[in-house]
C-alpha positions as CSV (number, residue, x, y, z in Angstrom):
1,M,-106.9,182.1,-235.6
2,I,-109.4,181.4,-233.1
3,I,-111.1,178.9,-235.6
4,E,-107.7,177.2,-235.9
5,L,-106.9,176.9,-232.6
6,L,-110.2,175.1,-231.5
7,A,-109.5,172.6,-234.3
8,A,-106.3,172.1,-233.0
9,G,-107.7,171.4,-229.8
10,T,-110.3,169.2,-231.1
11,E,-107.7,167.2,-233.0
12,A,-105.8,166.6,-229.7
13,A,-108.7,165.3,-228.0
14,P,-107.6,161.6,-226.9
15,E,-110.1,158.8,-228.0
16,N,-112.1,157.0,-225.2
17,K,-111.1,153.2,-226.4
18,F,-112.3,152.1,-222.9
19,G,-115.9,152.4,-222.8
20,F,-118.7,149.7,-222.4
21,W,-119.1,148.7,-226.1
22,E,-115.6,148.8,-226.6
23,A,-114.6,146.3,-223.8
24,M,-117.4,144.0,-225.2
25,E,-115.8,144.3,-228.7
26,Q,-112.4,143.7,-227.2
27,G,-114.0,140.5,-225.6
28,G,-115.4,138.9,-228.9
29,P,-117.9,136.1,-229.1
30,V,-117.6,134.7,-225.5
31,A,-118.3,138.2,-224.1
32,W,-121.2,138.9,-226.3
33,F,-122.8,135.5,-225.1
34,I,-122.4,136.0,-221.4
35,L,-124.0,139.3,-222.0
36,A,-126.7,137.6,-223.9
37,V,-127.5,135.1,-221.1
38,M,-127.5,137.7,-218.3
39,V,-130.2,140.0,-220.4
40,I,-132.2,136.6,-220.8
41,M,-131.9,135.8,-217.2
42,S,-132.7,139.3,-215.9
43,V,-135.7,139.9,-218.5
44,G,-137.0,136.4,-217.4
45,S,-136.3,137.3,-213.8
46,F,-138.6,140.7,-214.0
47,Y,-141.6,139.0,-216.0
48,I,-141.5,136.2,-213.2
49,L,-141.6,138.7,-210.5
50,I,-144.4,140.9,-212.1
51,T,-147.0,138.4,-213.3
52,K,-146.4,136.3,-209.8
53,L,-147.0,139.4,-208.0
54,L,-150.3,140.2,-209.9
55,E,-151.4,136.5,-209.3
56,Q,-150.8,136.9,-205.9
57,R,-152.8,140.4,-205.5
58,K,-155.6,138.7,-207.1
59,I,-156.0,135.8,-204.8
60,M,-155.7,138.1,-201.9
61,N,-158.3,140.5,-203.1
62,Q,-160.2,137.5,-203.8
63,Y,-160.3,136.7,-200.4
64,K,-162.3,139.6,-199.1
65,G,-165.0,138.3,-201.3
66,V,-164.7,135.2,-199.2
67,R,-165.2,136.6,-196.1
68,Q,-167.9,139.3,-197.3
69,S,-170.3,137.2,-199.4
70,F,-169.2,133.3,-199.1
71,W,-170.4,132.7,-195.4
72,R,-173.2,134.7,-195.8
73,A,-174.7,132.3,-198.2
74,G,-177.5,130.0,-197.0
75,S,-175.7,126.8,-198.4
76,L,-172.0,125.7,-199.3
77,K,-173.5,125.5,-203.4
78,E,-175.1,129.2,-203.3
79,G,-171.7,130.6,-201.4
80,A,-169.8,128.9,-204.3
81,A,-171.7,130.4,-206.7
82,K,-171.0,133.9,-205.8
83,L,-167.4,133.1,-206.0
84,E,-165.6,134.0,-209.0
85,K,-164.6,131.5,-211.6
86,N,-161.2,129.6,-212.1
87,S,-160.2,131.2,-208.6
88,A,-158.5,129.4,-205.8
89,W,-161.3,129.7,-203.5
90,R,-163.7,128.5,-206.4
91,Q,-161.6,125.5,-206.8
92,L,-161.3,124.6,-202.9
93,A,-165.4,125.3,-202.6
94,D,-166.3,123.1,-205.8
95,D,-163.8,120.1,-204.6
96,A,-165.5,120.5,-201.3
97,L,-169.1,120.2,-203.0
98,K,-167.7,117.2,-204.6
99,A,-166.3,115.8,-201.9
100,S,-169.7,116.2,-199.7
101,E,-171.7,114.4,-202.6
102,D,-169.2,111.7,-202.0
103,H,-169.4,111.8,-198.4
104,G,-172.8,110.5,-198.5
105,K,-172.2,107.3,-200.5
106,M,-169.5,106.3,-197.5
107,T,-170.2,104.2,-194.3
108,D,-167.8,104.6,-192.1
109,K,-167.5,108.4,-190.8
110,R,-163.7,108.3,-190.3
111,E,-163.1,107.2,-193.8
112,A,-165.5,110.1,-194.8
113,H,-163.6,112.9,-192.5
114,D,-160.5,111.9,-193.9
115,Y,-161.7,111.5,-197.3
116,L,-163.2,115.4,-196.9
117,H,-159.6,116.3,-195.6
118,G,-157.4,114.8,-198.3
119,T,-159.7,116.4,-201.0
120,L,-159.2,120.0,-199.9
121,Q,-155.5,119.1,-198.9
122,S,-155.0,117.8,-202.9
123,S,-156.6,121.0,-203.8
124,E,-154.6,123.4,-201.7
125,D,-151.3,121.4,-203.0
126,S,-152.3,121.7,-206.5
127,I,-153.1,125.6,-206.1
128,N,-149.7,126.2,-204.0
129,S,-147.8,124.4,-206.8
130,K,-149.1,126.7,-209.3
131,L,-148.1,129.6,-207.4
132,A,-144.7,128.4,-207.1
133,G,-144.4,128.0,-210.7
134,G,-141.4,130.2,-211.9
135,L,-139.7,130.7,-208.3
136,P,-137.1,127.6,-209.1
137,F,-136.0,130.0,-212.3
138,L,-135.4,133.3,-209.7
139,A,-133.4,130.6,-207.2
140,S,-131.7,129.2,-210.4
141,V,-130.8,132.8,-211.4
142,G,-130.0,134.1,-208.0
143,A,-127.5,131.3,-207.4
144,T,-126.0,131.2,-211.1
145,A,-125.6,134.6,-212.6
146,P,-122.8,135.6,-209.9
147,F,-120.5,132.6,-211.4
148,I,-121.4,133.1,-215.0
149,G,-120.3,136.9,-214.2
150,L,-117.1,135.3,-212.7
151,L,-116.5,133.5,-216.2
152,G,-116.2,136.4,-218.0
153,T,-114.2,137.7,-215.4
154,V,-111.7,134.9,-215.8
155,I,-111.8,135.2,-219.5
156,G,-111.0,139.0,-219.3
157,I,-108.3,138.7,-217.0
158,Y,-107.0,135.8,-219.1
159,R,-107.0,138.1,-222.2
160,A,-105.3,140.7,-220.3
161,L,-102.0,138.6,-219.3
162,I,-101.9,137.5,-222.8
163,N,-101.7,140.9,-224.0
164,I,-98.9,141.4,-221.2
165,G,-96.9,138.8,-222.5
166,I,-97.3,139.7,-226.1
167,A,-96.4,143.0,-225.2
168,G,-93.5,142.4,-222.9
169,S,-95.0,145.3,-220.5
170,A,-97.9,145.6,-218.4
171,S,-98.6,149.4,-219.8
172,I,-102.3,150.4,-219.2
173,D,-103.2,150.4,-222.8
174,K,-102.7,146.4,-222.9
175,V,-104.5,146.0,-220.1
176,A,-107.3,148.7,-219.4
177,G,-109.8,146.9,-222.3
178,P,-109.7,143.3,-221.0
179,V,-109.9,144.3,-217.2
180,G,-112.4,146.6,-217.9
181,E,-114.5,143.8,-219.6
182,A,-113.9,141.4,-216.7
183,L,-114.9,144.0,-214.1
184,I,-117.8,145.1,-216.2
185,M,-118.9,141.3,-216.5
186,T,-118.7,140.9,-212.5
187,A,-121.0,143.9,-211.8
188,I,-123.7,142.6,-214.8
189,G,-123.5,139.3,-212.6
190,L,-124.3,141.0,-209.4
191,F,-127.0,143.4,-211.2
192,V,-128.9,140.4,-212.2
193,A,-128.4,137.9,-209.0
194,V,-129.3,140.4,-206.6
195,P,-132.9,141.3,-208.1
196,A,-133.8,137.7,-208.5
197,V,-132.7,136.3,-205.0
198,L,-135.0,139.5,-203.5
199,A,-138.1,139.0,-205.7
200,F,-137.6,134.8,-204.7
201,N,-137.8,135.3,-201.0
202,W,-140.7,138.1,-201.2
203,L,-142.8,135.7,-203.3
204,Q,-141.9,132.7,-201.2
205,S,-143.4,134.9,-198.5
206,R,-146.5,136.0,-199.9
207,N,-147.4,132.2,-201.2
208,R,-146.9,131.6,-197.7
209,R,-149.4,133.8,-196.7
210,I,-151.7,132.8,-199.0
211,A,-151.2,129.2,-197.9
212,E,-152.0,130.4,-194.6
213,L,-155.3,131.6,-195.7
214,M,-156.2,128.6,-197.8
215,N,-155.4,126.5,-194.8
216,G,-157.8,128.1,-192.9
217,F,-160.4,128.2,-195.4
218,S,-160.3,124.6,-195.9
219,T,-160.5,124.1,-192.2
220,D,-163.7,126.2,-192.2
221,L,-165.3,124.3,-195.1
222,L,-164.5,120.9,-193.3
223,A,-166.5,122.6,-190.3
224,Y,-169.1,123.3,-191.7
225,M,-169.8,120.1,-194.0
226,G,-169.2,118.1,-190.6
227,S,-171.4,119.9,-188.6
228,E,-174.3,120.1,-191.6
229,G,-173.9,124.2,-191.7
230,A,-174.4,124.6,-188.0
231,I,-170.5,125.8,-187.5
232,K,-169.4,128.9,-189.5
233,P,-166.9,131.4,-189.5
234,A,-168.2,134.6,-187.8
235,V,-168.5,137.2,-190.4
236,G,-168.8,141.5,-189.5
237,A,-173.0,142.5,-190.2
238,A,-173.6,143.8,-193.5
239,P,-173.2,147.8,-193.5
240,A,-177.1,148.2,-193.9
241,A,-177.5,146.0,-191.0
242,K,-175.1,147.7,-188.8
243,A,-176.5,151.8,-190.1
244,A,-179.7,149.9,-189.0
245,A,-178.8,149.0,-185.8
246,A,-177.1,152.3,-184.7
247,R,-179.8,154.6,-186.0
248,P,-182.5,153.7,-183.3
249,A,-179.6,154.0,-180.3
250,A,-179.0,157.5,-181.4
251,A,-182.4,158.6,-181.9
252,A,-183.0,157.3,-178.7
253,P,-184.5,160.1,-176.3
254,A,-182.4,160.5,-173.1
255,R,-184.6,159.7,-170.1
256,K,-185.3,162.4,-167.4
257,A,-184.1,161.6,-164.3
C-alpha cells in the first residue's frame, strides 16, 4: 500500500519544463548562437585579465631590481647587464646606450638632447603599446555584451508574442519559456559585460602607474647621460653597509660625566 502511494505521488509530480536548458532549446539556433558568442567573450576577457595582470606584476617586480642594483653600477653598460633580459627596463637601458653612442656623432648639443629624449620616448611608447594590447577587446566586450544579451531578450519576447497569438490566450505555459529565455539572455549579457569593464579600468590604472615609473626612469637616464654620470638618483645603502654603520654606534661606550 505504501509503495503504491509513493509511486502515485511520483507519477503526479509535475515535470519542470522551464529550466535553463529547456529555455535554450526553445530558443533554437539563434539562442545557442548568442550563448556561444557570450561564452567566447567571457573566456577571452578572463584570459586577457589574467595574462595582463601577470605581465604587469612582472614589470613592477623587476623595477625593484632597477632601484637596488642598476644605479649602484659603475657605468650605464654595467648597470644594463644586471637587468633581466627581454624586460621593459632592459629595453630602456639598451636604447639609452645606443642613443648615447650616437650622441657623440652629433655636433649640435640641443639636437643631441632632443635625440636622446625622443629615443627614450619612442621606447616608452612601444612598451606602453604592448601593455595596452588586449584592452580594446575588454572595452568592446563591456560595451557590446549587454546589447547582444538584449538581442536575445527581444527575440525571446517576440517568440512569446507569437505563441500568445497562436494560442489565442496569454496562458503561462505558452509564454513562460520564451520570456524565461529572454531574461536569461539579459542576465548573461550583464554577467559578461560587468567583469570586462572592471578588468579594463583596473588594468588601465596599473598601466598608468607603470608608465609613470618608466617616465621617471627615462628622466634619470637622461640626467645621467647628460651629466656624464655625475647625476644619478639616490638609492638606499646596501643592507651590509647599513649593518656595518650601525655596529660601531651601538658598541661605542658611554662617556663618563
